[in-house]
LUMVEXLO-695705 format. One line per 4 residues: for each residue x, y negated, z of C-alpha. Coordinates in Angstrom, 3 decimals. Last residue first. Layout:
REM residues N
X Y Z  ... .
***
This chain:
REM residues 246
-7.840 10.177 -68.208  -11.645 10.081 -68.243  -12.869 8.045 -71.239  -14.579 11.023 -72.951 .
-16.767 11.655 -69.920  -17.839 7.997 -69.866  -18.871 8.312 -73.523  -20.978 11.384 -72.910 .
-22.532 9.732 -69.855  -23.322 6.616 -71.850  -24.994 8.781 -74.465  -27.249 10.163 -71.777 .
-27.926 6.684 -70.376  -29.078 5.570 -73.796  -32.024 7.951 -73.671  -33.058 11.487 -74.505 .
-30.794 11.342 -77.507  -27.867 13.516 -76.533  -30.117 16.089 -74.886  -32.018 16.737 -78.125 .
-28.785 17.022 -80.124  -27.586 19.805 -77.905  -24.170 20.069 -76.231  -24.396 17.612 -73.340 .
-21.449 17.205 -73.803  -19.115 16.284 -76.578  -16.291 18.789 -77.125  -17.225 20.219 -80.535 .
-14.635 20.750 -81.751  -10.911 20.990 -81.065  -9.567 20.728 -84.564  -9.776 24.009 -86.400 .
-7.783 25.092 -89.445  -5.250 22.328 -88.994  -4.734 18.952 -90.640  -1.999 17.016 -88.866 .
-3.409 14.123 -86.849  -4.953 10.811 -87.698  -6.503 7.855 -85.912  -5.028 5.139 -88.037 .
-4.122 2.057 -86.063  -5.408 -1.302 -84.917  -4.371 -2.459 -81.430  -6.325 -3.392 -78.296 .
-4.241 -4.094 -75.205  -6.015 -7.408 -74.690  -8.912 -8.124 -77.109  -8.745 -9.486 -80.632 .
-6.701 -6.567 -81.969  -9.520 -4.765 -83.696  -11.453 -7.276 -85.805  -14.696 -8.512 -84.342 .
-17.629 -6.445 -85.438  -19.896 -7.809 -88.174  -23.465 -8.267 -87.028  -26.194 -6.136 -88.511 .
-29.435 -6.331 -90.472  -30.068 -3.207 -92.516  -33.090 -2.117 -90.522  -34.152 1.118 -92.216 .
-34.145 2.961 -88.883  -31.084 4.777 -90.177  -29.341 1.428 -90.544  -30.149 0.858 -86.883 .
-28.568 4.148 -85.907  -25.486 3.505 -88.031  -24.991 -0.013 -86.685  -25.036 1.089 -83.031 .
-22.993 4.266 -83.564  -20.338 2.362 -85.489  -20.010 -0.060 -82.608  -20.757 -3.759 -82.797 .
-23.638 -4.323 -80.318  -26.660 -6.487 -81.054  -29.082 -3.706 -81.845  -27.999 -1.559 -78.920 .
-27.235 2.166 -78.875  -25.499 3.553 -75.829  -22.345 2.433 -74.071  -21.651 -1.268 -74.327 .
-18.868 -3.073 -76.199  -19.006 -1.046 -79.361  -19.269 2.752 -79.431  -17.079 3.805 -82.347 .
-14.885 0.716 -82.890  -14.842 -0.109 -79.201  -13.479 3.362 -78.505  -10.855 3.116 -81.237 .
-9.672 -0.277 -79.980  -9.149 0.966 -76.445  -7.656 4.217 -77.626  -4.735 2.694 -79.514 .
-1.763 3.152 -77.179  -3.099 5.762 -74.762  -4.846 7.491 -77.683  -1.634 8.047 -79.622 .
-1.341 11.715 -78.546  -4.749 12.342 -79.994  -7.395 14.316 -78.055  -9.379 11.187 -77.079 .
-9.856 10.392 -80.783  -11.326 13.861 -81.357  -13.690 13.379 -78.435  -14.803 10.062 -79.937 .
-15.559 11.795 -83.251  -17.669 14.268 -81.313  -19.735 11.444 -79.852  -20.061 9.790 -83.260 .
-21.416 12.955 -84.860  -23.739 13.565 -81.926  -25.113 10.017 -82.201  -25.620 10.284 -85.953 .
-27.358 13.678 -85.792  -29.552 12.532 -82.871  -30.608 9.507 -84.894  -31.581 11.719 -87.807 .
-33.752 14.027 -85.723  -35.432 17.003 -87.409  -35.466 15.511 -90.914  -31.787 14.545 -90.473 .
-30.845 18.128 -89.655  -32.587 19.408 -92.781  -31.023 16.674 -94.941  -27.559 17.478 -93.576 .
-28.053 21.182 -94.316  -28.973 20.332 -97.912  -25.985 18.064 -98.282  -23.674 20.748 -96.953 .
-24.976 23.319 -99.417  -24.954 20.702 -102.223  -21.299 19.982 -101.837  -19.320 17.876 -99.396 .
-15.960 19.628 -99.689  -13.998 19.700 -96.450  -14.233 23.521 -96.278  -16.162 23.558 -93.041 .
-18.648 26.294 -93.858  -22.070 25.171 -92.736  -23.647 24.611 -89.325  -24.891 21.033 -89.354 .
-22.305 19.786 -86.870  -19.562 21.910 -88.354  -20.147 20.350 -91.764  -20.109 16.795 -90.354 .
-16.804 17.465 -88.606  -15.417 18.913 -91.822  -16.482 15.867 -93.820  -14.738 13.404 -91.474 .
-11.639 15.603 -91.387  -11.461 15.820 -95.193  -11.892 12.056 -95.582  -9.105 11.043 -93.243 .
-9.000 9.570 -89.716  -9.875 5.897 -89.896  -11.229 5.663 -93.422  -13.055 8.987 -93.140 .
-14.536 8.154 -89.731  -15.844 4.858 -91.095  -17.391 6.550 -94.124  -19.000 9.336 -92.018 .
-20.699 6.782 -89.753  -21.684 4.606 -92.710  -23.307 7.519 -94.573  -25.062 8.593 -91.361 .
-26.710 5.194 -91.349  -28.646 5.777 -94.538  -28.957 9.489 -95.338  -26.166 10.888 -97.521 .
-26.386 10.846 -101.287  -24.789 7.483 -102.087  -21.980 8.246 -99.635  -21.008 11.403 -101.451 .
-17.966 11.961 -99.156  -15.609 11.825 -102.108  -17.507 8.884 -103.593  -17.228 6.709 -100.485 .
-13.626 7.611 -99.638  -11.147 7.700 -102.492  -13.014 6.011 -105.322  -15.165 3.453 -103.413 .
-12.538 2.635 -100.799  -9.827 2.334 -103.434  -11.976 0.065 -105.672  -12.915 -2.254 -102.803 .
-9.259 -2.625 -101.720  -8.115 -3.144 -105.300  -10.595 -5.933 -105.820  -9.623 -7.523 -102.492 .
-6.016 -7.607 -103.684  -3.089 -5.673 -102.178  0.018 -7.795 -101.685  0.777 -6.699 -98.120 .
0.552 -3.127 -99.450  4.040 -3.788 -100.824  4.448 -3.029 -104.460  4.283 -0.081 -106.824 .
4.430 -0.773 -110.504  1.163 -0.314 -112.423  0.087 2.658 -114.551  -3.303 2.759 -112.831 .
-2.473 6.160 -111.275  0.819 4.687 -110.088  -0.979 1.774 -108.427  -3.405 4.111 -106.624 .
-0.622 6.444 -105.393  1.369 3.505 -104.046  -1.758 2.116 -102.293  -2.464 5.419 -100.596 .
1.146 5.703 -99.370  1.227 2.053 -98.234  -1.871 2.647 -96.106  -5.207 0.968 -96.867 .
-7.107 -0.107 -93.715  -7.298 -3.747 -94.800  -3.508 -3.622 -95.000  -1.477 -0.736 -93.550 .
2.228 -0.072 -93.012  2.614 3.321 -91.320  -0.377 5.610 -90.927  1.181 7.322 -87.893 .
0.836 4.072 -85.919  3.390 4.038 -83.129  5.753 1.622 -84.901  2.883 -0.822 -85.556 .
2.800 -2.062 -89.141  -0.352 -4.159 -89.570  -1.742 -6.178 -92.475  -5.357 -7.294 -92.199 .
-8.303 -6.106 -90.111  -9.522 -2.508 -90.029  -12.627 -3.071 -87.943  -13.905 -5.917 -90.114 .
-12.981 -3.936 -93.184  -15.150 -1.047 -92.031  -18.060 -3.363 -91.359  -17.888 -4.996 -94.781 .
-17.529 -1.594 -96.467  -20.678 -0.290 -94.736  -22.581 -3.446 -95.657  -21.610 -3.015 -99.281 .
-22.102 0.777 -99.449  -25.532 1.045 -97.805  -27.479 -0.037 -100.882  -26.383 3.178 -102.624 .
-28.528 5.037 -100.134  -30.327 7.867 -101.885 .
***
């Protein structure tokens, strides 16, 4: 049970998401702290409040939305530490159902986008065998999904740094999701907050989303087995390099 993971996970997600953005190529539309206008409108209506610009969203509302609509739906408190953050960040960036489905496919259960006890049991079994391998494979396949998007040429640089950080592999002082997730899995909850997307040239924040279909292209990460993915950092670097080929 990893309820303690939520606060650091939220801090890291918000660091990646940044503040208000409304890039014309972003399919998420106007977004603030990673919350789209559509999600914010639905939240305000549910609360019996008038809708307003997402520019005006409060930090309390942000935290409540992430907890209700992402963390709880993906059963963040029940997932192994580290993997919970990796799934959470994918859910925020690309949709909760897609993040859950990718996890389900990885552990070999029906990908119905509902994280029930069957999925949780399969996740536990995979984590017992090699939790770090599970996290790395999950992130590698997420990267392949990002590479498949039509908006990758515009937003890919920021997405890649979000997932893998500044250096391929797993490093304690890097800022990628894979880095922090692996170290959280090692029960080391110290981390450094990543710099907000948009601080480097040609790097823009955006939602990495696509129309939901029965089967996204998955899995594409190679080498295919979890054991091969975690032989050493150079192996992960090779997976990442492959995904970056134009």
